[in-house]
N, C-alpha and C positions, 0 to 999 in steps of 0.2 A: 517601473514596474518589480510588485512584492514575484520575491524567490519565493513561493511555494511548496512547505514540507510539512512532515509530521512530524514529535516529539513525544516516547509515553514514558510519564512520571510513573516508574514504576514503587515507587511507597506510595500512588495512589487507587495503582489498578490491583483486583483482588478477583481475579480470573473469571472473571461472569459470560465472559465471551458474548458479550453484548453486541458489540462490535466486528465480531465476525458474522453473527444473525441478521444484525443491521446492514453489513456488507453484502449479505446473499439475496439479501430482501430486495434491497435495490439494485443490485445487477443480476437479478437472477432468468428474461432474456438472455440476456448473454455470457451465463455461463453453462457449459456444459456438467457432464455428471464429472465430478474426482476435479473437479479444480476449486479451492478454495481462493481465496487471496489474501487473504487477512487472515491469520491465524496468531494465538494467542500463547505462547513459552511459559513455561514455568522452572525458573533455579531453585536445588535445593528445597524441590516438593517435601511441605512436610517438617517441614526443620530449621534450626532454627537462622536467620537469612534468608527465607524465600524469598523470593524477587518473579515475578511476572511481567511480562512486557509485550505488547501487544506488538504483531509482526509482518510489517508486506512491503511493500515495494520503495524504497526512502527519498529515490525521483534524486539519485547522486547524479551532484553538481559535474562530474565529470565519472558517468557509469559506467561500470567496467563490460554490462549488457551491449550497449551502441560500439561500444570497442569491439569487439570479436564479432558481430553479427556480421557474418559476410554478405546478406541483404541490403544490407544498412535497411532496414523496417524499421528502428529506432531514433524516432526526431525528439526535439527538445520545441515547447511553448516558449510562450515572449514571458510564459509563471517561472520559466526553471523547470516545471514537470516534465517526466522522458517517458513522453509514451509509444507505443506501436501499431506499426500499418499490419491487417493481418492481414490482407494481400497480398503485403511484399512476404510473408516470414514465407520458411520451405520449411520450416518444424525439425532443424538441425542440431538445439539442443544447446548452441554452443553457450548462447547466453544463460541457463541451467546453473549449466558447470561456471562459468564467472559471476555468480551471481553472491556476492556475500551474505543476502539475505534468504534465501529461496524460494526469491520472488517470481520468476519463471515459471507457470505452473503449462501443464501438459495434460488434455482430454485425456483420460486411465479407460479407453475403452475395452483393452484385450490388455490380456501377458503377452502377447506378441502382435507385429507389424505398426503403421507409423505411429511417427508423434504426434500429426497431425497442426492443426496451429495455433504455434503459446499465447498464452491468457499472461494479466499481469493487473495487478491496482493500477484503476489510469485516475488517483486523487477526484472520484466523480468526475470525470472532464470527458466523457466519452472520448470522442474516435476522431479520425481525418472529415469521417462523411460529415455531409450539413447538419448543423448541432438541431439538436431535436427529431431526427432523422427518424424515422420506422428503421433504415437498414443501419445508423446511428443506434438505436440503441441496441437496436439485434445482433450486433457485432462488437459491440464496449458496454454497453448499459449504459446508467441514469451519466444525465451531461449535470450535476448542479453547480459546479463552479459558471456556464452560463450562465446562471441560474443567482448565480451573485452567492452563491449558498456554500456551505461547509460542506466536504464526503459527506457522506450519511455513518460512518464507523465514529468521527470523531462528533459529530451534531449529536449523535446519543448514549455515548459512553459517559455512563450512570453517573461514575468519582467525577467526570474531568480528567480523567490521569492522561485520557489519550487528545494532544492536542495537535490539531490541524490550522493550518494556512500561510500570510504572511512569516516569516523565519525570523529579520528582528519581532514580531512583535510576539510571538509563542517563545521567544527566549529571554525576552525579558521575564512575560509572566510568567518560569520557569525557575528565571536567575530569583525574580520576588520568594516563591516558593522555595526556593534550597534557603535564604536570609533568615527566613521568615520560622525555615526548622531547627536553625542555628549547630547544624550537623555540618560537617568538613565533609564525610561520607552519604551525602545526602541520598547520591544516588542508589547506592549496591549495600552504601550499608549496613 
């Protein structure tokens, strides 16, 4: 079985935020106010060496969010995706502090009060509910993976800087790009 991953080519990302908008539109029914599953981060903005990268849950092989969750709401799919069960989440926030990518998000209902249920990128793979059910769509958003499609953010990336799919295939595509550029520091240089 393939191991699904994201990879963002910083030499191609133009900080258009198309991936952010695509994700928001595709999963709107599942997103509460203040939740942003994907964001674009720019380093050295406006200066030589500027680089932008699209960031979301990276579906880590050894996910720190999964390791620290006291409610065991995280689980791995056959494709290597790290997904979560909102019915099991207790809103403690440990996952937020453990994740190096800032992927876990909590609804912003006010300055005080409980965090609510955690939300994060699902790689457009839905959740533990039955595929394409109303419950799955309302809680987790789109399930494009069950339809044999890529996540919407990668599918609509205008410059194809955001790659998603089988880790070996996207790594191969990226290696070809780096070789074509002929640069030792092709990702950050």
